[in-house]
Structures are given as structure tokens and as C-alpha cells.
N, C-alpha and C positions, 0 to 999 in steps of 0.2 A: 504493500499499499504506500503510495507516494505521500510525502510530508507536505501538508498545506503551508504555503509561505506565510510568515508573520504579517499581520496587518500593518504594524508600525515598525519602520526601520529608521536608523539614523546613520548618516554618513555626511559629516560636515553640516549637521542640522538634523531635524526630526521630520520624517515624512510619513504621512498616513497613506499607506500603499493603496493604489486603486483610485486615488483622488489627486487633485492638483495641490492639496494643502501641505505646506511645509511650515515649520517653526524654526526660526533662527538659522536659516540656511546660509551657508558661507559662499555660495555661488548663485548667480541670478536665476530666479524661478518665476513661473507665471503668477503664483499666489503664495505669499509668505507672511506669517505673523512674526513680528519682531518684538521680543520681550524687553530688550534693553539695548543700549549702546555702551560698549565698553570704551575703546579709545579711537574708534574710527567709524565712519558711516557704513551702513550695511550695503550690500550690492544693490544695484538698481533693478529690483524686482519689478515685474510688470504691474502687479497690484500688491501694496504693502499695507498690512493692518497693524496698528499700534495704538497705545493709549493716546488720548487727546494731547497730553503734554509732550510725549515723544513725537507725535505727528507735527506739532507746532515747531519743535526743534528741527526736525527734518526739512520742513518746508522753509524755515528761516535760513537753513544752510544750503538751500538750493538743490535738494536731493532730487534725482531724476525720476524716481518711482512715482506712480499715482498713489498717493498716501491717503489711506482711509482711516480717519479717527474712529476708534472702536470703544464704546463705553465699558467701564469695569463693572464686574458683578451683574452682568446681564447676558443671558444666553442669546446668541445670534447664530444664524445659519451661514456657514463658511465652507465652500468646497464640498457640499453635500453632507457636512457633519455639523453637530451642535457644538459651539465653542463659547467659552467666556474667559475674559481676562480677569485676573485676581491681583490686586495691588500687592506689591512685594518690595517697594522701595520708596524713597522720599519724593514728594511732589509728582507722583505718577510716572517717574522716569524708569521704573522697573516693574514688571508684572510677570505673573505666572500664567500659563495658558492651559486651561482645562478643556479636554475634548471628550465628549460622550460618544462611544462607539456602541455597537449593538450588544456587546457582551461585557464591556467594562468601561471604566472612566480612567483616562490617562491625564496626568498632570505633569507639565514640563515647567520647571522652576526657573530656567536660566541660571546664571551664577548665583548660587545660594548664599544669602547674607546672614550675618551673625544676629542681626536684630530679630526680635520675635515677630512672627507673621502668623495670622489665623488662617492657616491653609485649609482648604476644603478637603473632605475625605475623598480618597481615590484608591483604585485597585492597583494601579501601576504608576510610579513616579519616576521621572527621569530628572536627575539633579546634577548640575555641574558643580563640582566642589574643587575650585582651583587653588585654595589656599588653606587646606586643613591643618597643616603644621605650622602656620604662621602665627607669630606672637606680636602683639602691639597694644597700644593704649587706646582708650575710647576717643570719640570724636572731640569731646569737650577738652580733654587733655592736649590733643594735637593742636586744636585751635588756640589754646593758651600758649603753646610754644611759638606758633607762627605770630600771634599777636605781640608777644614779648619782643620777638625779633623785629617786627615791623615798627615798633615804637622807637627803635634805634636807627633803622635804615630802611630803605625801600627793599622789597623782597620779590624774588621770582620763585613761585611755587609750582611744582609739577605733581600731578596726581595720576592715578592709573585708570580711572574710569570717570565718565561724565556724571554719574550719580554722586561720587565722592566729591567732585568739583562743586556741584550744587550744594551739597551738605556743608562743605567747608566754607564756601562764600557766605552762606546764610549764618553760620556760626560766627564767623568773623564780623559780619555786619552787626550782629547782636552785641559784639564787644566794641563797636564803634570804629572798626577797621574797615576802610573803603577798599574794595577790590575791583580789579578790571580783568575781564577774561581775554584769553588769547586763543586763536584758532577756533575750534568748534565750541569751546567754552563760552565765547563771547555771545553766542546765540541763545544761551540759557535765559529763561525768565527768572533770574535771580538778581538780588540788589547789587548792581554794578555801576561804576562811574569811571570815566576816563579823564585824567590819569588816576589810577588807584595807588594806594600805598603798597598794595600787594597785587602782583599780576599772577593769575592762575591759568595754567595750561596743562595739556595732557603730556604724558611721558614721552610721546613720539617727537615732541618739539624740543629744540635746544632751549636752554634757559635764556631768559631775557637778560640783557647786560645791565644789571643793576647791582646794588650794594651787596646783596646776600642771596644765596641760592639754597632752596630747601626742597628735598624730595620726600613726599609723603608715600611711604611704602606700605601698600595694603596686601602684599604677597602675590601679586599677579605676574611679577617679573617682567614688567613692561616699561620700566624706567631705563632709558638709554643714556649712555655716558656715565661719568663719575665726577667726584670732586665736590658734590653738593652735600649739605648736612642731611643725613637720613633721619626721618622721624617715622617710626613704625606705627601703623594704624590697624586696629582690629576692626575690620569691616565685613569680611567674608567669613563663611561658616567654619567653625571648628567642630570637633567631635561631638560636643554636647548638643549643638544645633541640629546636626544630622540625626542623632539618636532621638531627639524630641520630635523631629519631623516624622520619623517612622512610627513613633508611639501615637502621636496626636491624630494622624490621618488614617490609622488602621490599614495601612498599605499592605498588600499581599506580595507585591513584587517591586523591588527597588533597583534602579539602574543608576549607578554613580559614575560620573565621568570625571576622572582625575587620578592622582596617585593613590594606590591602595594603602589603607591604614588598618593593620590587623588589630589595632586596639579598639576599634569601634564595636560596640555591643548592639547588634541590629537583629530584629526578628525577621522571620520570613525568608523569602527568596531574594538574595542580594547578588547582583552582578556588577563587577567593576570593569570599566573600559577606559582606555586612554585615547586621547585625541592625537592624530587625526584618523585613528584606526576605524575601519568599517564596523559598525555596530548593528546587531540584529536583536530586536527586542521580542522576546517570546510571547507575543500577543495572539490569542486565538483568532483565527480569521472568521469573517462573517460566513454564516452557513449558506 
């Protein structure tokens, strides 16, 4: 008896087989849900679904896709499936994608964050865990370090993702520190002014030529170059977050994309995969 192919596969993104629907595809697709932006714009998909906040950022940056703002916590029909976006990060800049198939509910988290999220229940979760072993301080402590430096001199700060940029700019604004964005960060709807005491950009950019350079390291290994002051930030999920995700959602099947950590205590069926390896998720096909 021949084996029925799995309904959901992942290879540089998550694909619902037999439909045009992709989630976080790394190459151009006809229809793709984008859960977040890390440090670069997504491919120019023919149709791209994202939260309203991400959609505004993409349009402001001149992204070539037809961008379709999609409400959170509301089921919509996409590619012949029922899908809803679930808030997973600050200001709507990160979301999980929940898809209802005929025989199970699949939840794709995108890069899993350390902050508590009220995830919906799911049968199968696909979670990207890029920084399990990373150690760092919380956002308030990191903002304090940057603010202290900014009171002495103008600072160039690099971060590893667009959501960290938003969170840091907002935290510095609350401390009375004026920031200006560089590159993609300048399109954020965050409190910014030019010139700012602190310029904030993504790690793919060189530091601005100002008095002091700071790299906020959240464990993604996306900070290019060296010589800047390193400030570690605990932003992405560690072991406790992953274990709580498994317990709170009642998940039967968990696929983790990242470096295997044998110290994790996880119930049920757990599969580890590393990018960019081809992944096949053992989801029962439709009858």
C-alpha cells in the first residue's frame, strides 16, 4: 500500500500541499502569509497576507507584492483553507498563523518569542526556535544601557529584527531619548525624529558614524562586523517558553526548527529540523 503524502510540508517556508497557500516562504509564491519581518523584506509574492501593521510597513517600504491586510483573531478563507492570524509580538509586527484542515489544526508561530503569548490550542505546531541557548537581559535593562550611553554621546544602535527595533525605540522614547530609524526601521510607526540622539538600524547595515556604536544581540547571529559594544537581549524563546507552549496548547505533534536541545522536557511527538533542510510534517492527508 503506497504511503499518502503529508498535507503540510515545509521547505524554506510552510506549504499546505494541494493548495497555493504558503506561510513565511523564502522564495516568491503566488499566495503567502507573512508572520513577521526579521531583518529584510520578504520576497515579492504575488499576493501577500499580513497583519495591518506589517502591511503598512511593507507598503511604506515600497514592497512589490499585492499586500492584503488581514485582521487578527478572525477566521478568513485563504487558498481554500480557514486561517486566522494570532498576535504574537509588539504592535502587531509578529503573528502566528493558525490553519484549520479537515483533520487537524496547525499553528505556525514564526520565530518564537520569550514573552508570554496566549496561543490557541492546536494539534500540530511548527515553531522556529532560533535562540534557545541565548542569554540576555530584558528590554528595560537594555534600554537603560542605551539611554545611559545616549546621555553622553550620540549612538548608533543595531538590532537583529524589526520588532526589536520597534520595542527598543518605544522604550527609549518613554525614557525621553529621541531616536531616528535607518533603513527599513525608518518606516516603522514608532516615535521617531530626525536627527535623533540614537539612530536605530538592522544588523545588515554598517553602523552610522557617530560617537558610540552598540549592538543589541538577541541571539539570531545577524549582526555583521565587530568592534561595537555588545548588549545581550533576551527576546526569543528559551527552554521554559517552549515547554509552556507545548503544555498550554495541548499539542499532539510539535515540529521545532532550530538547534536540538536535549534538555527540553516536551510531551507528545516532537520532531527537530534545521534550516534550510527539507522538512516533511507528518500530517494526515484529506480523505
